[in-house]
Structure formats: C-alpha cells, structure tokens
C-alpha positions as CSV (number, residue, x, y, z in Angstrom):
1,M,6.0,21.2,-42.9
2,T,6.1,18.5,-40.1
3,I,4.1,15.3,-40.2
4,Q,1.7,16.8,-37.6
5,Q,1.1,19.9,-39.7
6,L,0.7,17.8,-42.8
7,L,-1.9,15.6,-41.1
8,K,-3.8,18.6,-40.0
9,T,-3.6,20.5,-43.3
10,A,-3.9,17.5,-45.7
11,P,-5.1,14.3,-43.8
12,V,-5.8,12.3,-47.0
13,S,-2.4,13.1,-48.5
14,T,-0.8,12.0,-45.2
15,L,-2.8,8.7,-45.2
16,L,-1.9,8.1,-48.8
17,L,1.8,8.6,-48.1
18,V,1.6,6.3,-45.0
19,S,-0.1,3.6,-47.2
20,F,2.6,3.8,-49.9
21,I,5.4,3.5,-47.3
22,G,3.6,0.9,-45.2
23,L,2.8,-1.4,-48.1
24,F,6.5,-1.1,-49.3
25,I,7.8,-2.0,-45.8
26,V,5.4,-5.0,-45.6
27,Q,6.6,-6.2,-49.0
28,V,10.3,-6.0,-48.0
29,L,9.6,-7.8,-44.7
30,T,8.0,-10.6,-46.6
31,G,11.0,-11.1,-48.8
32,V,10.4,-8.8,-51.8
33,D,13.5,-7.2,-53.2
34,A,13.5,-3.5,-52.2
35,N,15.3,-2.3,-55.4
36,N,14.4,-4.9,-58.0
37,P,11.2,-6.8,-57.2
38,S,10.3,-9.8,-59.3
39,T,7.4,-9.8,-61.8
40,Q,5.7,-12.5,-59.7
41,A,6.1,-10.5,-56.5
42,L,4.6,-7.4,-58.1
43,L,1.6,-9.4,-59.5
44,S,1.0,-11.0,-56.1
45,W,0.9,-7.5,-54.5
46,G,-1.6,-6.1,-57.1
47,A,0.3,-4.7,-60.0
48,N,-1.7,-3.7,-63.2
49,A,-1.3,-6.3,-65.9
50,L,-3.6,-6.5,-69.0
51,P,-4.3,-10.3,-68.9
52,L,-5.4,-10.0,-65.3
53,T,-6.8,-6.5,-64.9
54,M,-9.0,-6.6,-67.9
55,V,-10.3,-10.1,-67.4
56,D,-11.0,-11.1,-63.8
57,D,-9.1,-8.6,-61.6
58,P,-10.4,-5.0,-62.3
59,W,-9.5,-4.2,-58.7
60,R,-5.9,-3.9,-59.9
61,L,-6.8,-0.6,-61.5
62,V,-6.8,0.8,-57.9
63,S,-4.4,-1.5,-56.0
64,S,-1.5,-0.9,-58.5
65,A,-1.6,2.9,-57.5
66,F,-0.4,2.0,-54.0
67,L,2.4,-0.4,-55.2
68,H,5.8,0.8,-56.2
69,I,8.6,-0.9,-58.2
70,G,11.6,-0.3,-55.9
71,L,12.7,2.2,-53.4
72,M,13.6,5.0,-55.8
73,H,10.2,4.8,-57.4
74,L,8.6,5.1,-54.0
75,L,10.7,8.1,-53.0
76,F,10.0,10.0,-56.3
77,N,6.2,9.5,-56.0
78,G,6.3,10.1,-52.3
79,F,7.9,13.5,-52.6
80,A,5.5,14.4,-55.4
81,M,2.5,13.5,-53.3
82,Y,3.9,15.4,-50.3
83,F,4.4,18.7,-52.3
84,F,1.3,18.5,-54.5
85,G,-1.0,17.1,-51.7
86,Q,-0.4,19.9,-49.2
87,V,-1.6,22.4,-51.8
88,A,-4.3,20.5,-53.7
89,E,-6.1,19.0,-50.7
90,P,-6.9,22.2,-48.9
91,M,-7.9,23.8,-52.2
92,F,-10.3,21.0,-53.4
93,G,-11.3,19.5,-50.1
94,S,-10.3,16.1,-48.7
95,A,-13.1,14.0,-50.2
96,K,-12.8,15.5,-53.7
97,F,-9.0,15.2,-53.5
98,L,-9.2,11.5,-52.7
99,A,-11.7,11.0,-55.6
100,L,-9.4,13.0,-57.9
101,F,-6.4,10.8,-57.1
102,L,-8.2,7.5,-57.4
103,L,-10.0,8.3,-60.6
104,S,-6.8,9.7,-62.2
105,A,-5.0,6.5,-61.2
106,I,-7.7,4.4,-62.7
107,G,-7.8,6.5,-65.9
108,G,-4.0,6.1,-66.3
109,N,-4.2,2.4,-65.9
110,L,-7.1,2.1,-68.3
111,L,-5.3,4.0,-71.0
112,N,-2.2,1.9,-70.4
113,N,-4.2,-1.3,-70.9
114,Y,-6.0,0.2,-73.9
115,V,-2.6,1.1,-75.6
116,T,-1.2,-2.3,-74.7
117,W,-4.3,-4.1,-76.1
118,Q,-4.2,-2.1,-79.4
119,G,-0.5,-3.0,-79.7
120,I,-1.3,-6.7,-79.3
121,L,-4.0,-6.5,-81.9
122,D,-1.6,-4.7,-84.3
123,G,1.2,-7.2,-83.6
124,T,3.5,-4.5,-82.3
125,G,3.1,-5.0,-78.5
126,Q,3.0,-7.5,-75.8
127,P,1.5,-7.6,-72.2
128,G,3.5,-6.0,-69.5
129,L,2.8,-4.7,-66.0
130,S,2.7,-1.3,-64.3
131,A,2.5,0.0,-60.8
132,G,2.9,3.3,-58.9
133,A,0.9,6.4,-57.9
134,S,2.2,8.5,-60.7
135,G,-1.0,8.4,-62.7
136,G,-2.9,9.7,-59.8
137,I,-0.2,12.3,-59.0
138,M,-0.2,13.5,-62.6
139,G,-4.0,14.0,-62.3
140,I,-3.4,16.1,-59.2
141,G,-0.8,18.1,-61.0
142,A,-3.1,18.7,-64.0
143,A,-5.9,19.8,-61.6
144,L,-3.5,22.3,-60.1
145,L,-2.8,23.6,-63.6
146,I,-6.5,24.3,-64.1
147,A,-6.6,25.9,-60.6
148,A,-3.8,28.2,-61.6
149,L,-5.4,29.0,-65.0
150,F,-8.7,30.0,-63.2
151,K,-6.7,31.8,-60.4
152,I,-8.1,29.7,-57.6
153,S,-6.2,30.5,-54.4
154,V,-5.5,28.5,-51.3
155,N,-4.9,30.4,-48.1
156,G,-4.6,33.6,-50.2
157,M,-1.9,32.1,-52.4
158,V,-2.4,31.9,-56.2
159,L,-0.5,29.2,-58.0
160,N,2.1,30.0,-60.6
161,L,0.8,28.7,-63.9
162,R,4.2,28.9,-65.7
163,S,6.0,26.8,-63.0
164,L,3.3,24.1,-63.0
165,V,3.5,23.9,-66.8
166,F,7.2,23.5,-66.6
167,I,7.0,20.7,-63.9
168,M,4.3,18.8,-65.8
169,G,6.3,19.2,-69.0
170,I,9.5,17.9,-67.5
171,N,7.6,14.8,-66.2
172,L,6.2,14.0,-69.6
173,V,9.5,14.5,-71.4
174,Y,11.3,12.4,-68.9
175,G,8.7,9.6,-69.4
176,F,9.4,9.6,-73.1
177,A,13.1,9.9,-72.8
178,V,13.7,7.1,-70.3
179,P,12.7,3.5,-71.2
180,G,10.4,1.6,-68.9
181,I,8.2,4.6,-67.9
182,D,4.4,4.2,-68.2
183,N,3.7,7.2,-70.4
184,A,0.2,6.1,-71.1
185,G,-0.5,5.9,-67.4
186,H,0.9,9.5,-66.9
187,I,-1.1,10.9,-69.8
188,G,-4.3,9.1,-68.9
189,G,-4.0,10.3,-65.3
190,A,-3.3,13.9,-66.5
191,I,-6.3,13.9,-68.8
192,T,-8.6,12.6,-66.1
193,G,-7.3,15.3,-63.7
194,L,-8.0,18.0,-66.3
195,L,-11.6,16.9,-66.8
196,I,-12.3,16.7,-63.1
197,A,-10.6,20.1,-62.4
198,F,-12.8,21.9,-65.0
199,G,-15.7,20.9,-62.7
200,F,-13.9,22.3,-59.7
201,A,-13.0,25.5,-61.6
202,L,-16.5,26.2,-63.0
203,A,-18.1,25.6,-59.6
204,H,-15.5,28.0,-58.0
205,R,-16.2,30.7,-60.6
206,Q,-19.9,30.4,-60.1
207,R,-19.4,30.7,-56.3
208,I,-17.3,33.9,-56.8
209,T,-20.0,35.3,-59.1
210,S,-22.7,34.6,-56.6
211,S,-20.8,36.2,-53.8
212,M,-20.5,39.4,-55.9
213,A,-24.2,39.7,-56.5
214,P,-25.8,40.1,-53.0
215,M,-29.5,39.8,-52.3
216,T,-31.1,43.0,-50.8
217,Y,-33.9,42.9,-48.2
218,S,-35.6,46.3,-47.3
219,H,-37.6,46.8,-44.2
220,T,-39.4,50.0,-43.1
221,Y,-39.8,50.8,-39.4
222,D,-42.0,53.5,-37.8
223,V,-40.2,55.9,-35.5
224,P,-42.3,57.3,-32.6
225,E,-42.4,61.1,-32.2
226,Y,-40.1,62.7,-29.6
227,G,-41.5,62.1,-26.1
228,D,-43.6,59.1,-27.1
229,T,-43.3,56.5,-24.4
230,Q,-43.8,53.3,-26.5
231,D,-41.1,50.7,-26.9
232,T,-38.6,51.7,-29.7
233,N,-36.5,48.5,-29.6
234,T,-36.2,46.9,-33.0
235,V,-35.3,43.3,-33.7
236,Y,-33.6,42.7,-37.1
237,P,-33.8,39.4,-39.0
238,A,-31.0,37.0,-38.1
239,T,-28.7,35.7,-40.7
240,A,-25.5,33.6,-40.6
241,D,-23.9,35.5,-43.5
242,P,-22.2,38.8,-43.2
243,I,-24.6,41.7,-43.5
244,N,-24.2,45.1,-45.0
245,T,-26.8,47.4,-43.5
246,T,-27.9,50.7,-45.0
247,I,-30.3,53.0,-43.1
248,N,-32.3,55.5,-45.0
249,H,-34.2,58.1,-42.9
250,E,-37.6,59.2,-44.2
251,P,-39.2,62.6,-43.5
252,S,-42.4,60.9,-42.4
253,G,-41.1,59.7,-39.1
254,S,-39.9,56.3,-40.3
255,Y,-36.7,54.8,-41.7
256,S,-35.9,51.9,-43.9
257,V,-33.1,49.3,-43.4
258,S,-31.6,47.4,-46.3
259,L,-29.9,44.1,-45.5
260,E,-27.5,42.7,-48.1
261,T,-26.5,39.0,-47.8
262,P,-24.4,37.1,-50.4
263,T,-26.4,34.6,-52.5
264,K,-25.4,31.0,-52.6
265,P,-24.7,29.3,-56.0
266,A,-27.4,27.0,-57.2
267,L,-27.3,23.4,-56.0
268,I,-26.3,22.2,-59.5
269,W,-23.1,24.2,-59.3
270,Q,-22.3,22.9,-55.9
271,L,-22.8,19.3,-57.1
272,L,-21.0,19.8,-60.5
273,P,-17.6,18.4,-59.5
274,W,-19.3,15.2,-58.2
275,L,-21.5,14.9,-61.2
276,I,-18.5,15.1,-63.5
277,M,-16.7,12.5,-61.4
278,L,-19.8,10.2,-61.6
279,L,-19.9,10.5,-65.4
280,I,-16.2,9.8,-65.6
281,S,-16.7,6.7,-63.4
282,A,-19.5,5.5,-65.6
283,G,-17.3,6.0,-68.7
284,F,-14.5,4.0,-67.1
285,I,-16.8,1.1,-66.4
286,W,-18.0,1.1,-70.0
287,W,-14.3,1.3,-71.2
288,W,-13.3,-1.6,-69.0
289,Q,-16.2,-3.7,-70.2
290,D,-15.5,-2.9,-73.9
291,I,-11.9,-4.1,-73.7
292,H,-12.9,-7.0,-71.5
293,Q,-15.4,-8.2,-74.2
294,Q,-12.9,-7.8,-76.9
295,I,-10.4,-10.0,-75.1
296,L,-13.0,-12.6,-74.4
297,Q,-14.0,-12.7,-78.1
298,V,-10.3,-13.1,-79.2
299,L,-9.8,-15.9,-76.6
300,K,-13.0,-17.6,-77.8
301,T,-11.8,-17.4,-81.4
302,I,-8.4,-18.9,-80.5
303,E,-10.1,-21.8,-78.7
C-alpha cells in the first residue's frame, strides 16, 4: 500500500506515523544520538518518568507515546502501526481509532508507573523512564483480537483470530525475554484495548441484530374499476434505507403494500464505545491522582 493509499484508507494512522518519524528527525537534527539517546535528552523530549509524570507532568503519559529510544525502536513500532493501522482504522473509524491508541498508551504508562511505585515502596525497584508507541499499538492489537473473536469484518475480510493471538503472544514473550522492555506498558496498553474493544464489539453485534429485524409498514390503496378515468398514480413513502416491497392483491378492488426498512440500534448502543472510553478516562484520572497523592505523602513524611 502506497502512502497515498494509506492516507486515504487510514488518515489517522498515516498522521501518527508522520509524527513519530518527524519527531525523531527533529531530535536528531538538534543533536540527540539516533541510536543511543541520553536520559536527559529523552526527558527533555517528553519521556515517561515516575518522579515527573506522577507529580507535575501528567502530559508525559501522552507525549512519551510519540517518542522513541533509537532508530530500531522507531522502525519496529512504525511497521507495527503501519500494518495494524490500515486494518483497525477502517474497522473502528478514525476518531475511535485515535482515542483507542491514546487511551491504550496512557493505560500502559500508568501501569508502568504503578508497578514502579509499588517496587519503590517494597524496596525492590527504582525510578526509570519509558517511551514509545508500543503501549498504544498493543491496545490496537488487542482490539483486533476482540474484532476477530466477534467476527467483525473490514471490507468483507474477517481477521484470523489464531494469527493475532500468535502475534500478540510473541510480543509479550519477547518483552519478558529481553531486558529493558516495558512489559507493564505493553500489558497495560493491551488491557485497555481489550476493554475498549468490547464496547465496539457489543455495539457492532447490536447493529447486526437490528439490521436483521426490519420494521414493516403496511398501506392499503383503492384500485379503480376498469374504465374509471380517475388518476391512479400512487406515491409511496420515501425512505433513505433499502426497501423490500410486498404487494398483496385484495379481491375487493384494493391492494396492500408492505414496506420493510431496517431498524437502527438504540442510541445507547451507538454511544456505547464512547461511554466506555469516557469511563476509562475517568478511571485513569482517579488512578493518576491516587498515585500522585501517595507520592506527595511520602515526600512530606521525608521532609
């Protein structure tokens, strides 16, 4: 698929890729090492770090998803976004796809900070930093898993559940096998994606159910006797939906017309994915504030 085709099919995915690459180029042009950026450089460009993110810089929960630690990190996540995005964005819609990516990235970073904070409290961990789009991409992959499970199709193509399980499993195993991988970020992103995708799937199932239960409208029209000169033109009710018309002739000189139009799902089902994402956002705000207050209490005790 060319860049022009990708832009037409998945504009948000294209813009995300451009932002990843553009930010990396700007970093390199300003003197950041392309393969081994320093900790200070990463922090300056918005990396996620517990002492900053959970105290005064919650914006790092988002900014770190666009920042990558070296060229190989960028290429790996860039290819994953390219392949997942061109399938997931047409399936879920551009706005929902963007919200899915951002919330999954935030969920991954919050779980990373939570695990780090618990390690500090237990005396088994220390603050570090993380960056990369992998939390958001894992959320997209998890959403595609649910889509495959519910047999949601895109352009007539149904996803292969077994292949997606294999790909997601490989990513998780690789994260635990190779040191320095943000496993909590991957898991947090995947869990967030799963929760959001259930909203997509339930709304999709309800839409399919509604389309299979059409509403029927019956109308009876008088038919003039043969040779009658009155106007016999009939105007049928207009509808934007496909219509199935059944004509039943009556012996009394009249006939009835039944019009069947697909019903639309209730508004609550159409809004369900957004309601779930709103609840998840509220939960994330509460989670950040909870960790934030714990850190402030510990700092106050030390002082």
